[in-house]
N, CA, C and O atoms as a GROMACS GRO file, in nm:
protein
  372
    1UNK      N    1  -4.631  -0.545   2.772
    1UNK     CA    2  -4.768  -0.539   2.833
    1UNK      C    3  -4.880  -0.631   2.732
    1UNK      O    4  -4.981  -0.690   2.772
    2UNK      N    5  -4.838  -0.626   2.617
    2UNK     CA    6  -4.921  -0.719   2.527
    2UNK      C    7  -4.944  -0.856   2.549
    2UNK      O    8  -5.047  -0.918   2.521
    3UNK      N    9  -4.819  -0.908   2.614
    3UNK     CA   10  -4.795  -1.027   2.635
    3UNK      C   11  -4.892  -1.077   2.764
    3UNK      O   12  -4.957  -1.181   2.778
    4UNK      N   13  -4.881  -0.991   2.829
    4UNK     CA   14  -4.976  -0.990   2.952
    4UNK      C   15  -5.150  -1.012   2.898
    4UNK      O   16  -5.221  -1.102   2.943
    5UNK      N   17  -5.192  -0.919   2.803
    5UNK     CA   18  -5.316  -0.901   2.761
    5UNK      C   19  -5.376  -1.001   2.711
    5UNK      O   20  -5.480  -1.054   2.752
    6UNK      N   21  -5.300  -1.034   2.605
    6UNK     CA   22  -5.327  -1.191   2.518
    6UNK      C   23  -5.278  -1.296   2.555
    6UNK      O   24  -5.349  -1.396   2.542
    7UNK      N   25  -5.122  -1.314   2.620
    7UNK     CA   26  -5.096  -1.424   2.633
    7UNK      C   27  -5.020  -1.520   2.535
    7UNK      O   28  -4.930  -1.600   2.561
    8UNK      N   29  -5.075  -1.494   2.428
    8UNK     CA   30  -4.998  -1.549   2.312
    8UNK      C   31  -5.012  -1.475   2.182
    8UNK      O   32  -5.108  -1.404   2.152
    9UNK      N   33  -4.916  -1.498   2.115
    9UNK     CA   34  -4.919  -1.400   1.996
    9UNK      C   35  -5.049  -1.433   1.904
    9UNK      O   36  -5.119  -1.337   1.869
   10UNK      N   37  -5.086  -1.571   1.861
   10UNK     CA   38  -5.204  -1.591   1.795
   10UNK      C   39  -5.345  -1.519   1.830
   10UNK      O   40  -5.441  -1.509   1.753
   11UNK      N   41  -5.336  -1.471   1.965
   11UNK     CA   42  -5.430  -1.440   2.018
   11UNK      C   43  -5.470  -1.254   1.971
   11UNK      O   44  -5.579  -1.197   1.970
   12UNK      N   45  -5.366  -1.214   1.945
   12UNK     CA   46  -5.360  -1.075   1.895
   12UNK      C   47  -5.482  -1.066   1.796
   12UNK      O   48  -5.498  -1.154   1.711
   13UNK      N   49  -5.578  -0.946   1.809
   13UNK     CA   50  -5.650  -0.900   1.696
   13UNK      C   51  -5.542  -0.867   1.557
   13UNK      O   52  -5.419  -0.860   1.553
   14UNK      N   53  -5.629  -0.853   1.465
   14UNK     CA   54  -5.558  -0.844   1.322
   14UNK      C   55  -5.539  -0.677   1.346
   14UNK      O   56  -5.428  -0.637   1.312
   15UNK      N   57  -5.628  -0.580   1.395
   15UNK     CA   58  -5.603  -0.435   1.401
   15UNK      C   59  -5.492  -0.395   1.514
   15UNK      O   60  -5.404  -0.312   1.494
   16UNK      N   61  -5.511  -0.467   1.635
   16UNK     CA   62  -5.381  -0.426   1.716
   16UNK      C   63  -5.252  -0.464   1.681
   16UNK      O   64  -5.154  -0.397   1.713
   17UNK      N   65  -5.243  -0.576   1.613
   17UNK     CA   66  -5.124  -0.606   1.542
   17UNK      C   67  -5.059  -0.540   1.473
   17UNK      O   68  -4.940  -0.511   1.493
   18UNK      N   69  -5.158  -0.491   1.341
   18UNK     CA   70  -5.112  -0.386   1.234
   18UNK      C   71  -5.053  -0.267   1.294
   18UNK      O   72  -4.953  -0.217   1.241
   19UNK      N   73  -5.110  -0.212   1.411
   19UNK     CA   74  -5.056  -0.070   1.473
   19UNK      C   75  -4.928  -0.114   1.562
   19UNK      O   76  -4.869  -0.021   1.616
   20UNK      N   77  -4.890  -0.216   1.578
   20UNK     CA   78  -4.787  -0.236   1.690
   20UNK      C   79  -4.658  -0.319   1.607
   20UNK      O   80  -4.544  -0.336   1.652
   21UNK      N   81  -4.707  -0.361   1.481
   21UNK     CA   82  -4.607  -0.414   1.424
   21UNK      C   83  -4.474  -0.336   1.391
   21UNK      O   84  -4.476  -0.221   1.348
   22UNK      N   85  -4.346  -0.416   1.415
   22UNK     CA   86  -4.237  -0.315   1.370
   22UNK      C   87  -4.250  -0.289   1.234
   22UNK      O   88  -4.291  -0.360   1.141
   23UNK      N   89  -4.196  -0.138   1.240
   23UNK     CA   90  -4.213  -0.099   1.073
   23UNK      C   91  -4.090  -0.171   1.015
   23UNK      O   92  -4.001  -0.233   1.073
   24UNK      N   93  -4.116  -0.138   0.844
   24UNK     CA   94  -4.001  -0.181   0.775
   24UNK      C   95  -3.870  -0.092   0.809
   24UNK      O   96  -3.882   0.000   0.890
   25UNK      N   97  -3.774  -0.114   0.763
   25UNK     CA   98  -3.653  -0.029   0.773
   25UNK      C   99  -3.667   0.070   0.681
   25UNK      O  100  -3.678   0.054   0.559
   26UNK      N  101  -3.666   0.202   0.758
   26UNK     CA  102  -3.677   0.359   0.720
   26UNK      C  103  -3.810   0.379   0.650
   26UNK      O  104  -3.823   0.457   0.556
   27UNK      N  105  -3.923   0.294   0.708
   27UNK     CA  106  -4.058   0.341   0.687
   27UNK      C  107  -4.150   0.354   0.814
   27UNK      O  108  -4.133   0.331   0.934
   28UNK      N  109  -4.238   0.392   0.751
   28UNK     CA  110  -4.367   0.412   0.881
   28UNK      C  111  -4.438   0.306   0.895
   28UNK      O  112  -4.489   0.297   1.007
   29UNK      N  113  -4.466   0.199   0.804
   29UNK     CA  114  -4.561   0.071   0.850
   29UNK      C  115  -4.481  -0.076   0.825
   29UNK      O  116  -4.388  -0.105   0.750
   30UNK      N  117  -4.549  -0.144   0.911
   30UNK     CA  118  -4.469  -0.283   0.894
   30UNK      C  119  -4.529  -0.357   0.783
   30UNK      O  120  -4.637  -0.320   0.736
   31UNK      N  121  -4.467  -0.459   0.737
   31UNK     CA  122  -4.486  -0.543   0.634
   31UNK      C  123  -4.629  -0.589   0.620
   31UNK      O  124  -4.680  -0.583   0.508
   32UNK      N  125  -4.700  -0.638   0.727
   32UNK     CA  126  -4.837  -0.658   0.720
   32UNK      C  127  -4.960  -0.586   0.629
   32UNK      O  128  -5.042  -0.627   0.547
   33UNK      N  129  -4.919  -0.428   0.700
   33UNK     CA  130  -5.025  -0.352   0.649
   33UNK      C  131  -4.979  -0.308   0.506
   33UNK      O  132  -5.066  -0.285   0.423
   34UNK      N  133  -4.833  -0.292   0.470
   34UNK     CA  134  -4.810  -0.252   0.343
   34UNK      C  135  -4.862  -0.385   0.224
   34UNK      O  136  -4.911  -0.368   0.112
   35UNK      N  137  -4.836  -0.496   0.286
   35UNK     CA  138  -4.880  -0.613   0.186
   35UNK      C  139  -5.009  -0.618   0.174
   35UNK      O  140  -5.052  -0.643   0.061
   36UNK      N  141  -5.111  -0.595   0.287
   36UNK     CA  142  -5.233  -0.605   0.265
   36UNK      C  143  -5.296  -0.491   0.208
   36UNK      O  144  -5.392  -0.504   0.132
   37UNK      N  145  -5.239  -0.358   0.246
   37UNK     CA  146  -5.338  -0.242   0.186
   37UNK      C  147  -5.272  -0.171   0.071
   37UNK      O  148  -5.331  -0.074   0.024
   38UNK      N  149  -5.168  -0.205   0.026
   38UNK     CA  150  -5.112  -0.134  -0.098
   38UNK      C  151  -5.215  -0.182  -0.214
   38UNK      O  152  -5.274  -0.091  -0.273
   39UNK      N  153  -5.239  -0.290  -0.245
   39UNK     CA  154  -5.290  -0.316  -0.368
   39UNK      C  155  -5.428  -0.262  -0.359
   39UNK      O  156  -5.466  -0.219  -0.468
   40UNK      N  157  -5.508  -0.252  -0.272
   40UNK     CA  158  -5.622  -0.205  -0.279
   40UNK      C  159  -5.606  -0.079  -0.234
   40UNK      O  160  -5.715  -0.046  -0.188
   41UNK      N  161  -5.526   0.014  -0.223
   41UNK     CA  162  -5.512   0.161  -0.219
   41UNK      C  163  -5.506   0.215  -0.364
   41UNK      O  164  -5.571   0.310  -0.407
   42UNK      N  165  -5.401   0.124  -0.450
   42UNK     CA  166  -5.393   0.168  -0.587
   42UNK      C  167  -5.501   0.128  -0.681
   42UNK      O  168  -5.512   0.175  -0.794
   43UNK      N  169  -5.586   0.031  -0.625
   43UNK     CA  170  -5.718   0.013  -0.712
   43UNK      C  171  -5.810   0.123  -0.674
   43UNK      O  172  -5.874   0.179  -0.763
   44UNK      N  173  -5.824   0.162  -0.536
   44UNK     CA  174  -5.930   0.263  -0.515
   44UNK      C  175  -5.900   0.387  -0.594
   44UNK      O  176  -5.986   0.458  -0.644
   45UNK      N  177  -5.754   0.409  -0.601
   45UNK     CA  178  -5.717   0.545  -0.670
   45UNK      C  179  -5.761   0.530  -0.820
   45UNK      O  180  -5.814   0.627  -0.875
   46UNK      N  181  -5.742   0.422  -0.882
   46UNK     CA  182  -5.765   0.379  -1.016
   46UNK      C  183  -5.910   0.397  -1.044
   46UNK      O  184  -5.953   0.468  -1.134
   47UNK      N  185  -5.985   0.326  -0.957
   47UNK     CA  186  -6.117   0.322  -0.979
   47UNK      C  187  -6.205   0.459  -0.948
   47UNK      O  188  -6.328   0.456  -0.958
   48UNK      N  189  -6.139   0.568  -0.913
   48UNK     CA  190  -6.201   0.679  -0.868
   48UNK      C  191  -6.228   0.796  -0.961
   48UNK      O  192  -6.135   0.872  -0.989
   49UNK      N  193  -6.305   0.807  -0.993
   49UNK     CA  194  -6.358   0.928  -1.107
   49UNK      C  195  -6.282   1.049  -1.103
   49UNK      O  196  -6.250   1.116  -1.201
   50UNK      N  197  -6.255   1.075  -0.980
   50UNK     CA  198  -6.150   1.204  -0.963
   50UNK      C  199  -6.032   1.197  -1.045
   50UNK      O  200  -5.997   1.300  -1.102
   51UNK      N  201  -5.964   1.089  -1.059
   51UNK     CA  202  -5.863   1.039  -1.160
   51UNK      C  203  -5.870   1.057  -1.284
   51UNK      O  204  -5.769   1.064  -1.354
   52UNK      N  205  -6.010   1.069  -1.338
   52UNK     CA  206  -6.046   1.085  -1.471
   52UNK      C  207  -6.022   1.243  -1.511
   52UNK      O  208  -6.040   1.341  -1.439
   53UNK      N  209  -5.966   1.237  -1.674
   53UNK     CA  210  -5.923   1.370  -1.700
   53UNK      C  211  -6.052   1.458  -1.705
   53UNK      O  212  -6.034   1.579  -1.703
   54UNK      N  213  -6.190   1.408  -1.712
   54UNK     CA  214  -6.295   1.470  -1.706
   54UNK      C  215  -6.308   1.564  -1.614
   54UNK      O  216  -6.353   1.678  -1.633
   55UNK      N  217  -6.258   1.503  -1.482
   55UNK     CA  218  -6.310   1.577  -1.361
   55UNK      C  219  -6.181   1.645  -1.306
   55UNK      O  220  -6.189   1.698  -1.195
   56UNK      N  221  -6.062   1.650  -1.372
   56UNK     CA  222  -5.958   1.731  -1.334
   56UNK      C  223  -5.971   1.860  -1.371
   56UNK      O  224  -5.922   1.894  -1.478
   57UNK      N  225  -6.028   1.937  -1.304
   57UNK     CA  226  -6.030   2.100  -1.338
   57UNK      C  227  -6.069   2.157  -1.197
   57UNK      O  228  -6.116   2.092  -1.104
   58UNK      N  229  -6.038   2.297  -1.198
   58UNK     CA  230  -6.037   2.382  -1.100
   58UNK      C  231  -6.193   2.344  -0.992
   58UNK      O  232  -6.183   2.335  -0.870
   59UNK      N  233  -6.316   2.329  -1.062
   59UNK     CA  234  -6.439   2.319  -1.012
   59UNK      C  235  -6.442   2.190  -0.930
   59UNK      O  236  -6.514   2.197  -0.830
   60UNK      N  237  -6.391   2.094  -0.947
   60UNK     CA  238  -6.364   1.978  -0.878
   60UNK      C  239  -6.331   1.993  -0.750
   60UNK      O  240  -6.383   1.923  -0.662
   61UNK      N  241  -6.226   2.101  -0.720
   61UNK     CA  242  -6.132   2.118  -0.596
   61UNK      C  243  -6.204   2.257  -0.527
   61UNK      O  244  -6.148   2.313  -0.433
   62UNK      N  245  -6.319   2.301  -0.576
   62UNK     CA  246  -6.354   2.425  -0.496
   62UNK      C  247  -6.265   2.567  -0.548
   62UNK      O  248  -6.228   2.662  -0.479
   63UNK      N  249  -6.249   2.547  -0.667
   63UNK     CA  250  -6.165   2.678  -0.733
   63UNK      C  251  -6.034   2.670  -0.754
   63UNK      O  252  -5.972   2.566  -0.727
   64UNK      N  253  -5.975   2.777  -0.804
   64UNK     CA  254  -5.840   2.783  -0.844
   64UNK      C  255  -5.760   2.753  -0.712
   64UNK      O  256  -5.666   2.674  -0.721
   65UNK      N  257  -5.792   2.810  -0.589
   65UNK     CA  258  -5.700   2.754  -0.488
   65UNK      C  259  -5.698   2.637  -0.451
   65UNK      O  260  -5.589   2.586  -0.424
   66UNK      N  261  -5.797   2.575  -0.443
   66UNK     CA  262  -5.804   2.420  -0.426
   66UNK      C  263  -5.744   2.325  -0.513
   66UNK      O  264  -5.692   2.218  -0.483
   67UNK      N  265  -5.761   2.395  -0.662
   67UNK     CA  266  -5.655   2.300  -0.754
   67UNK      C  267  -5.522   2.346  -0.734
   67UNK      O  268  -5.444   2.254  -0.715
   68UNK      N  269  -5.472   2.462  -0.732
   68UNK     CA  270  -5.356   2.481  -0.673
   68UNK      C  271  -5.304   2.412  -0.567
   68UNK      O  272  -5.186   2.380  -0.583
   69UNK      N  273  -5.364   2.374  -0.444
   69UNK     CA  274  -5.310   2.301  -0.367
   69UNK      C  275  -5.283   2.148  -0.378
   69UNK      O  276  -5.189   2.091  -0.322
   70UNK      N  277  -5.391   2.077  -0.472
   70UNK     CA  278  -5.384   1.959  -0.505
   70UNK      C  279  -5.270   1.945  -0.617
   70UNK      O  280  -5.218   1.835  -0.640
   71UNK      N  281  -5.235   2.053  -0.681
   71UNK     CA  282  -5.144   2.028  -0.784
   71UNK      C  283  -5.012   2.061  -0.755
   71UNK      O  284  -4.916   2.043  -0.830
   72UNK      N  285  -5.008   2.127  -0.607
   72UNK     CA  286  -4.872   2.152  -0.547
   72UNK      C  287  -4.854   2.031  -0.466
   72UNK      O  288  -4.738   2.018  -0.426
   73UNK      N  289  -4.939   1.936  -0.428
   73UNK     CA  290  -4.899   1.837  -0.323
   73UNK      C  291  -4.809   1.741  -0.390
   73UNK      O  292  -4.801   1.716  -0.510
   74UNK      N  293  -4.722   1.676  -0.259
   74UNK     CA  294  -4.619   1.577  -0.292
   74UNK      C  295  -4.657   1.498  -0.157
   74UNK      O  296  -4.729   1.526  -0.062
   75UNK      N  297  -4.568   1.373  -0.193
   75UNK     CA  298  -4.550   1.270  -0.089
   75UNK      C  299  -4.484   1.308   0.030
   75UNK      O  300  -4.518   1.268   0.141
   76UNK      N  301  -4.370   1.400   0.003
   76UNK     CA  302  -4.299   1.463   0.118
   76UNK      C  303  -4.405   1.538   0.202
   76UNK      O  304  -4.422   1.508   0.321
   77UNK      N  305  -4.481   1.642   0.139
   77UNK     CA  306  -4.560   1.703   0.196
   77UNK      C  307  -4.660   1.634   0.264
   77UNK      O  308  -4.690   1.671   0.378
   78UNK      N  309  -4.710   1.551   0.219
   78UNK     CA  310  -4.828   1.453   0.297
   78UNK      C  311  -4.761   1.414   0.403
   78UNK      O  312  -4.816   1.458   0.504
   79UNK      N  313  -4.641   1.335   0.434
   79UNK     CA  314  -4.576   1.288   0.548
   79UNK      C  315  -4.533   1.386   0.641
   79UNK      O  316  -4.567   1.376   0.759
   80UNK      N  317  -4.468   1.471   0.602
   80UNK     CA  318  -4.415   1.581   0.683
   80UNK      C  319  -4.506   1.693   0.757
   80UNK      O  320  -4.471   1.752   0.859
   81UNK      N  321  -4.607   1.708   0.700
   81UNK     CA  322  -4.698   1.772   0.765
   81UNK      C  323  -4.782   1.714   0.854
   81UNK      O  324  -4.867   1.769   0.924
   82UNK      N  325  -4.753   1.603   0.848
   82UNK     CA  326  -4.840   1.490   0.944
   82UNK      C  327  -4.780   1.410   1.055
   82UNK      O  328  -4.830   1.316   1.116
   83UNK      N  329  -4.657   1.471   1.069
   83UNK     CA  330  -4.558   1.396   1.215
   83UNK      C  331  -4.505   1.501   1.271
   83UNK      O  332  -4.494   1.614   1.225
   84UNK      N  333  -4.466   1.450   1.391
   84UNK     CA  334  -4.389   1.559   1.495
   84UNK      C  335  -4.251   1.555   1.461
   84UNK      O  336  -4.212   1.450   1.411
   85UNK      N  337  -4.160   1.657   1.480
   85UNK     CA  338  -4.037   1.631   1.474
   85UNK      C  339  -3.980   1.668   1.307
   85UNK      O  340  -4.048   1.716   1.217
   86UNK      N  341  -3.851   1.632   1.302
   86UNK     CA  342  -3.778   1.669   1.166
   86UNK      C  343  -3.854   1.563   1.076
   86UNK      O  344  -3.904   1.456   1.110
   87UNK      N  345  -3.849   1.618   0.961
   87UNK     CA  346  -3.894   1.532   0.845
   87UNK      C  347  -3.809   1.436   0.762
   87UNK      O  348  -3.725   1.483   0.685
   88UNK      N  349  -3.824   1.327   0.771
   88UNK     CA  350  -3.747   1.214   0.732
   88UNK      C  351  -3.749   1.213   0.578
   88UNK      O  352  -3.840   1.268   0.516
   89UNK      N  353  -3.638   1.144   0.511
   89UNK     CA  354  -3.616   1.112   0.372
   89UNK      C  355  -3.773   1.051   0.329
   89UNK      O  356  -3.814   0.963   0.405
   90UNK      N  357  -3.844   1.082   0.238
   90UNK     CA  358  -3.972   1.021   0.208
   90UNK      C  359  -3.945   1.013   0.057
   90UNK      O  360  -3.904   1.104  -0.015
   91UNK      N  361  -3.976   0.883   0.022
   91UNK     CA  362  -3.959   0.841  -0.117
   91UNK      C  363  -4.018   0.701  -0.184
   91UNK      O  364  -4.000   0.613  -0.100
   92UNK      N  365  -4.069   0.657  -0.279
   92UNK     CA  366  -4.126   0.539  -0.281
   92UNK      C  367  -4.036   0.417  -0.310
   92UNK      O  368  -4.069   0.300  -0.328
   93UNK      N  369  -3.896   0.480  -0.309
   93UNK     CA  370  -3.782   0.371  -0.371
   93UNK      C  371  -3.713   0.339  -0.217
   93UNK      O  372  -3.618   0.260  -0.207
   0.00000   0.00000   0.00000
């Protein structure tokens, strides 16, 4: 269907291409989105004041309940609570 819409691979818009690119093996995203987005995601985390020890306290997260939620968060929970079906193996490796 995309071939009919665009006629040629070079005519596909970046965002559309990112969404339909075949994912890496055992991954959610394709190569392009990982290579383009990962460095900026990490820089964004490190540049965010919330990562500072001064801000890492219950009041930053709305009290003890919010702080407990943040402290019990995991990569697996992030992925598995946001997909349909069985939870896949989730790892940075």
